[in-house]
N, C-alpha and C positions, 0 to 999 in steps of 0.2 A: 404581416402571415404567419402564420401558427402551424410549427413542424409537429407531426405524430410522433416521427419514428423519433428514438432516442440514439443519441450517436456518441460515440465514447471513442478516443483514441490512447492507442496501447503502443509502448517506449519500451522496445531491446532487442538484444542480437540474436539473431539465428547462428551465428559460429563464436557466440561466446565461449571461455573457457572451461568457465564451470558450472554459469547459468542460462540455457538456450532459453526464447522463447520457443521454440518449438516446441509444439504440444501445447505450451502454455496458453496460445492463445485458440487452439483446438477448446481447452477446456471451457474459457470464456465465452467461447459461442455457444456452448453447450449451458451452460450457466445465466447469461444472459440473451437469450433468442430470438427477442424482438429486437435486440440493439442493433444497431449498425456499426461493426469493430472494426477500426481501420489502424491495422497493425505500420508502423515505422519503425525504421531504425535512424534516422537522419534527425540530430536534435534543431538542425536549422529547422527544423517547422516550427519550433518551439517561438522564434524569433518573427517567421512570416505575417503573423497576424490574422493568422486563421483560426486560431483557435477558439475564438468565441463562436465557431461553427459546432463545439465540442461539449455538451453536457460535463463530459467527465474525461479526465484524463489519468492514465494507470502507469506507473512506472517499475518498471524492472532490468533497471539498468547493469549489467555487468559490471564489478567491479572491474581495474584496470582500465577502464573506460575516461578520455582526456577529462580535464574538467569542463564546464559547461563555458561558451562564451556571456561575455557583459550582456549580448543581445538577447542572449537565449533568457539564461536568469530572469531578466529584467520581463521578459516573453511571460513565462510560468506565474513569476510572483503577479502581475499586472493581470493575469488571465483568475488567477486565484482569487488575489483580493474584489473585483468586483465581480465575482458570485461565484466562480466556475469549482469544481470538485477536485480533489488529486486524491486519490488512492495509491498506496505505495505498498508493496509489498515486497518479502524478504531483502532480498539483495539489494532493491529499488533505491534504497537509501542509501547505497553511496555516491549519490548526486552532493553528499556532505564537503564532496570536496570545495564545493563552492561555500563558504561559510553562510551565505544566504538564503542558501535550500536550505542547509542544515538546522537555520532559523525557521525556516516554515515549516519543517516535521519536525522540530522541537527537543533533536535527541538525537545522537552519532553512533554510529557502530562503531565497538572498540574491540571486541574479538567475538570469538567463540573457544572453547575448547579441544582441544587436539581427538583426532576420534580415526579410528578404522574403518568402523560400521556407523552408521548415524545412530544415535542413542532415541530410542523411544520416549519421546519426553507426557507430560502428564501436563493439558492445559483446562484451564477453568477461567470463571470469573473471577476479576478480581477480589480484593477485599475477603477473601476467604467462601468465593459464588455470593456475596451480596450487594458490595457497591455496586460493580460494573454489569449484573445484569439488568439492573433498570435502566438502562440504555437502550434506545431502540435499536441499535447497531449490536445487542445483546441478545434480542428478541428469540427463544430455541436454543441458545447457547449453552450446553449445561457444561459437564467434565468428557474431556475427550483422550485419545491416546494420538499418539502422528510422531512418525520416525522421524527427525530434523535438526537441522544444526542450530547449538544451544548459543542464538545472539545474545550478548548483552551490550547495552549502552550507556552512556553517557548523557545524563537533560540534561537542557535547561535550564539553569532557574529563572532565566529573565520570563520564557514561557510558558502561559497556563494550557494546561492540558488535562485529559481524563484518559487515565490507563484502566483500560475497559477487562484486558485477559493478560491472566499470569501463566509462566508455566514452571515445573519442580526439575529439578536438575540438582542430584544428588545430594539433596536435603536442602536445597536453596529453593527462596521460591522470585525471579526473576519477571519484568515484564513484558509481554510478550505482544501488545495491542495496543494504540490509544487513539486519541481526535481529540482537534481541536478548530477552532475557529480561526481566518485568516483572513479582517476585513470582511469584505461580504462572503468569502467562500469558506468553501470547509475541507481539511484534510485526513485522512487517517492511514494509518501503518498498521501492519500484522508482519510478523516475521516468519510466518510458514508459506515454504513456499519453496524449499531449496530443491523437489525432486518433480516432476510433472506428477504423479502419480499421487503426491499429497494435495493435489487441488480434484481428486477424485472423491476424497474425505467427506460426506454428507455436512459436516460441521462449517469445514473451512468453505464449503459451497454456500451453508446458509450465512456464516458472514458477510462471505461476498456478498449475495444476495439485500443483505439487509446493510450493507454498508453503502452501494449501491444508493439504494431508496435513501439513505441519510444525506445521501453526499447529495442527492439533485434534487431533492423535495423542494427545495425554495429558489432551482431556478429558473429562471427566466428565458422562456423560449421563442 
């Protein structure tokens, strides 16, 4: 039987210290009006064997959460390798507390500079607007300004990935978004998303929409 309605699982915490899923869930409902989005705060769903019901998993996990269990970790890895799509936004990279999930993403969060007010970052396709712009996820994405945390990362030298977008901060250029394949599945990360307001930016919404299409284009339902 073929399902016509696409389904996504969005994981995060409503009572998170810094990055609540409140409002982010509503933003995704607006960006993806034809999708059925299930919000969960319980990582046990990743070991339940029900992930195959979803065309895509979205991670917005808060820092300071406990590391995932072996079964939860294996569940997400199996889902992705089997053809699932995984989108990770901003603090969602905190699943890096499990080395296996850090490798799934291809990088780990290292730090962001201290601030009293969110810095306004300049985002643009990688390679000076040339390299990243040709990827389907970057269709219609040009340069844009967004107040957000200047996340900095350390990349896994054993993982092949494609950096699609960078941001400028105090004269330097830093990776902001990338994609990679994992088995028969796909993974995408973007550092935007510290505040709910960021999900209202037209370019961020365009990136998410493009990313969803790319992550799920080969997904058998």
